[in-house]
C-alpha positions in Angstrom: 32.5 -5.9 2.4 34.5 -3.6 0.1 31.7 -1.0 0.1 29.3 0.2 2.8 26.1 -1.0 1.3 22.6 -0.6 2.6 19.4 -2.2 1.4 15.8 -1.0 1.5 12.8 -3.3 0.8 9.2 -2.3 0.3 6.9 -5.2 0.1 3.1 -5.1 -0.4 0.1 -7.0 -1.6 0.9 -6.4 -5.2 4.6 -6.1 -5.6 8.0 -6.0 -3.8 10.8 -3.5 -4.5 14.4 -3.6 -3.2 16.8 -0.7 -3.5 20.6 -1.1 -3.0 22.5 2.0 -2.0 25.8 3.1 -0.5 25.8 4.4 3.0 26.2 8.2 3.2 24.9 8.6 -0.3 21.4 7.3 0.1 20.2 9.5 -2.8 22.5 7.5 -5.1 20.7 4.2 -5.6 23.1 1.6 -7.1 20.5 -1.0 -8.1 16.8 -1.8 -8.0 15.0 -5.1 -8.0 11.3 -5.9 -8.3 9.2 -9.0 -7.7 5.7 -10.1 -6.9 3.7 -9.6 -3.7 5.4 -10.3 -0.3 2.5 -9.9 2.0 2.6 -13.3 3.7 -0.9 -12.9 5.0 -2.2 -12.7 1.4 0.2 -15.0 -0.5 1.6 -17.3 2.1 5.0 -17.4 3.7 6.7 -19.4 1.0 5.6 -17.1 -1.8 6.5 -14.0 0.2 10.0 -15.3 0.8 10.5 -16.1 -2.9 9.5 -12.5 -3.8 11.8 -11.0 -1.2 14.8 -13.1 -2.4 14.0 -12.3 -6.1 13.8 -8.6 -5.4 17.0 -8.5 -3.4 18.9 -10.5 -6.1 17.5 -8.2 -8.7 18.9 -5.1 -6.9 22.4 -6.6 -6.7 22.2 -7.6 -10.4 21.1 -4.2 -11.4 24.0 -2.7 -9.5 26.4 -5.2 -11.2 27.3 -6.8 -7.9 27.2 -10.3 -6.5 24.8 -10.8 -3.6 26.5 -10.2 -0.3 25.7 -9.2 3.3 25.0 -5.4 3.5 25.8 -3.2 6.4 22.1 -2.5 7.2 18.8 -3.6 5.7 15.4 -2.2 6.3 12.4 -4.4 5.4 9.1 -2.6 5.3 6.4 -5.2 4.6 2.6 -5.1 4.6 1.1 -7.6 7.1 4.5 -8.3 8.7 4.8 -6.2 11.8 3.6 -8.3 14.7 6.0 -10.2 17.0 5.5 -13.6 15.3 6.1 -12.0 11.9 9.3 -10.4 13.2 10.6 -13.8 14.3 10.0 -15.2 10.9 11.7 -12.3 9.1 14.6 -12.3 11.5 15.1 -16.0 10.9 15.0 -15.6 7.1 17.5 -12.7 7.2 19.9 -14.6 9.4 19.6 -17.7 7.2 20.3 -15.7 4.0 23.0 -13.5 5.7 21.2 -10.5 4.5 22.7 -7.8 6.7 24.7 -7.0 9.8 21.9 -4.9 11.1 18.2 -5.5 10.3 15.4 -2.9 10.7 11.9 -4.4 10.6 9.0 -2.1 10.1 5.5 -1.9 8.6 5.4 -0.6 5.1 3.6 2.5 6.4 6.7 3.5 8.3 8.5 3.8 5.0 6.0 6.3 3.9 6.5 8.4 7.0 10.2 8.3 6.6 10.1 9.2 2.9 7.2 11.7 2.9 7.3 13.8 6.1 9.7 16.8 6.3 11.0 16.0 9.8 10.5 12.2 9.8 7.3 12.4 11.9 3.6 12.6 11.1 1.2 10.1 9.7 1.6 7.9 6.6 -1.4 6.3 4.9 -1.3 3.6 2.3 -4.1 2.4 0.0 -3.1 -0.1 -2.5 -4.4 -3.6 -2.6 -5.0 -3.1 1.2 -4.9 -0.1 3.5 -3.2 1.0 6.7 -2.2 4.2 8.5 0.9 4.5 10.8 2.3 7.4 12.7 5.5 8.5 14.4 5.8 11.4 16.9 8.9 13.5 17.3 9.7 11.6 20.5 9.7 8.3 18.7 6.2 7.1 19.9 4.3 5.2 17.2 0.7 4.3 16.4 -1.2 2.4 13.8 -4.8 1.9 12.6 -6.2 -0.3 9.9 -4.1 -3.1 8.3 -6.6 -5.7 9.4 -6.7 -7.5 6.1 -9.4 -7.9 3.5 -11.8 -10.0 5.7 -12.3 -7.4 8.4 -10.5 -4.3 7.2 -8.7 -2.7 4.3 -11.3 0.1 4.1 -10.5 2.6 1.3 -8.3 0.1 -0.5 -8.4 -0.9 -4.2 -9.8 -4.3 -3.2 -12.7 -3.0 -1.1 -13.6 -0.3 -3.7 -13.7 -2.9 -6.5 -15.8 -5.2 -4.3 -18.2 -2.4 -3.5 -18.4 -1.6 -7.3 -19.2 -5.3 -8.0 -21.9 -5.3 -5.3 -23.4 -2.2 -6.9 -23.5 -3.9 -10.3 -25.2 -7.0 -8.8 -27.9 -4.9 -7.1 -28.5 -3.0 -10.4 -28.7 -6.2 -12.4 -31.2 -7.7 -9.9 -33.3 -4.5 -10.0 -32.7 -3.9 -6.3 -31.2 -0.5 -7.2 -32.1 1.7 -10.2 -29.6 2.0 -13.0 -28.1 5.4 -13.6 -30.0 7.8 -15.8 -29.5 7.1 -19.5 -28.5 3.5 -18.9 -29.9 0.5 -20.8 -32.5 -1.5 -19.1 -32.7 -5.0 -17.6 -29.6 -7.3 -17.8 -28.1 -5.4 -20.7 -24.3 -5.3 -20.3 -24.3 -1.7 -21.5 -26.4 -0.7 -18.5 -23.8 1.8 -17.2 -20.1 2.6 -17.5 -19.3 0.7 -14.3 -21.0 -2.5 -15.5 -19.5 -2.3 -18.9 -15.9 -1.8 -17.6 -16.0 -4.4 -14.9 -17.6 -7.0 -17.1 -15.0 -6.4 -19.7 -12.2 -6.6 -17.1 -13.6 -10.0 -15.9 -13.9 -11.2 -19.5 -17.7 -11.6 -19.5 -20.4 -10.0 -21.7 -23.1 -9.4 -19.1 -23.5 -9.2 -15.3 -25.1 -12.7 -15.0 -21.7 -14.2 -15.9 -19.8 -12.3 -13.2 -20.2 -15.0 -10.6 -18.4 -17.7 -12.6 -15.5 -15.3 -13.4 -15.3 -13.8 -9.9 -15.3 -17.2 -8.0 -12.8 -18.9 -10.4 -9.6 -20.2 -8.7 -7.5 -17.7 -10.5 -9.6 -14.8 -9.2 -7.3 -13.7 -6.5 -7.4 -10.7 -4.2 -4.7 -9.1 -6.2 -6.6 -9.6 -9.5 -9.7 -8.1 -8.0 -7.8 -5.1 -6.7 -6.1 -4.7 -10.2 -9.5 -3.8 -11.6 -9.5 -0.5 -9.6 -8.5 1.6 -12.6 -11.7 0.5 -14.4 -13.7 1.7 -11.4 -11.9 5.0 -11.4 -12.5 5.4 -15.2 -16.2 4.6 -14.7 -16.5 7.1 -11.8 -15.0 9.8 -14.1 -18.0 9.3 -16.3 -20.6 9.2 -13.5 -20.4 11.6 -10.6 -23.1 9.6 -8.9 -20.9 6.5 -8.9 -18.0 8.6 -7.7 -20.0 9.8 -4.7 -21.1 6.3 -4.0 -17.8 4.5 -4.3 -14.8 7.0 -4.0 -15.9 9.6 -1.5 -16.6 6.9 1.2 -13.2 5.4 0.5 -11.5 8.7 1.1 -13.5 9.2 4.3 -12.6 5.7 5.5 -8.9 6.5 5.0 -9.4 9.8 6.9 -10.9 7.9 9.7 -7.8 5.7 10.2 -5.5 8.7 9.7 -7.4 10.5 12.5 -7.3 7.5 14.7 -3.5 7.4 14.5 -3.2 11.1 15.0 -5.4 11.0 18.2 -3.3 8.1 19.5 -0.2 10.3 19.2 -1.9 13.2 21.0 -2.9 15.2 18.0 -6.6 15.8 18.2 -6.5 18.6 15.6 -4.2 21.2 14.0 -1.3 20.8 11.7 -0.7 17.3 10.5 2.2 16.2 8.3 0.6 13.5 6.1 2.3 11.2 3.6 0.3 9.2 1.1 1.3 6.1 -0.8 -0.2 3.1 -2.6 -1.0 2.7 -6.2 -4.8 3.2 -5.7 -4.5 6.3 -3.5 -2.0 8.0 -5.7 -4.1 7.3 -8.8 -7.5 8.3 -7.3 -7.6 12.1 -7.1 -11.2 11.9 -5.8 -10.3 9.6 -3.0 -7.4 11.9 -1.9 -9.7 14.9 -2.0 -12.3 13.2 0.0 -9.7 12.1 2.6 -8.4 15.7 2.9 -11.8 17.2 3.1 -12.8 14.8 5.9 -9.6 15.5 7.9 -10.2 19.3 7.5 -13.8 18.8 8.8 -12.3 17.0 11.8 -10.2 20.0 12.6 -6.9 19.0 11.1 -4.7 21.0 8.8 -3.2 18.2 6.6 0.0 19.0 4.7 0.0 16.2 2.1 3.1 14.7 0.4 2.7 11.9 -2.0 5.2 9.1 -1.9 5.3 7.2 -5.2 8.4 5.2 -4.2 8.2 4.1 -0.5 11.4 2.0 -1.0 13.3 5.3 -0.6 11.9 5.4 2.9 13.4 1.9 3.5 16.8 3.1 2.3 16.5 6.2 4.6 15.8 4.0 7.6 18.6 1.6 6.8 20.9 4.5 6.5 19.9 5.9 9.9 20.5 2.5 11.4 24.0 2.4 10.0 24.7 6.0 11.1 23.5 5.3 14.6 25.7 2.2 14.9 28.7 4.2 13.6 28.3 6.8 16.4 27.7 4.3 19.1 30.6 4.0 21.7 32.6 0.8 21.2 
């Protein structure tokens, strides 16, 4: 290698980003590549691999370089942090000759690296899914959440949209009253939430939601992508915001607190880094999360992390620096 290159990859349920940088100058990103989701639990191993390879190729192309083994690479991927996952990732990296040194972490570790002043604290992600991870100053780690959309992902875009759709269904059935001022019966103009989600699904009234929602193309990512419509509707209805967004924030606070307790922090100052397209877009969710943590006795110092891939570059750089100082 003519240059000491390092690579950071952030892969989630909606997209994958790869950043190519030069060791010792991690703030200088040479190239960036992007691709689709690489959470193998959601899209399958083959699709995840295609996304990873496309993002890495894109980073080299953006830098004007041919693909080549880098000195260190950090892969921070959602749903890819258990032993069997690591074996798959290591095999892929070896096969593609990705790097001389490979760092495999959960995508939450990238958020901690990029968003806490001293590199320790708790990182919480709420995008398509949700998870919280933590790192103590002595290197101990903990995690909570990250159980996937069937039994977890509380506070995520996917779960919030599902809760919104369930609310629409109950209102359409008459099991719940419609908001004050809404149209009656099965009118698609019943309330802002119904109007916006029906429009997002391409239907003109709630009765047609089922066909659209259960169609083959209605993937988890597509459902989660409707979260901005839920946020917009909640901006028009404080009652819906209290019903949908405040519980999401409290659910995220719960997994953050679980991580903090596992690391021996039952209360007090808490470096907290937040990431994920949903959490960063939803002010009400972040506010509810912070209020709940304060009620639990914490003093959260929040940093938002819009680009977790920077954390992957930081961790890749640390791996290279550690190897450089290791006795030969």
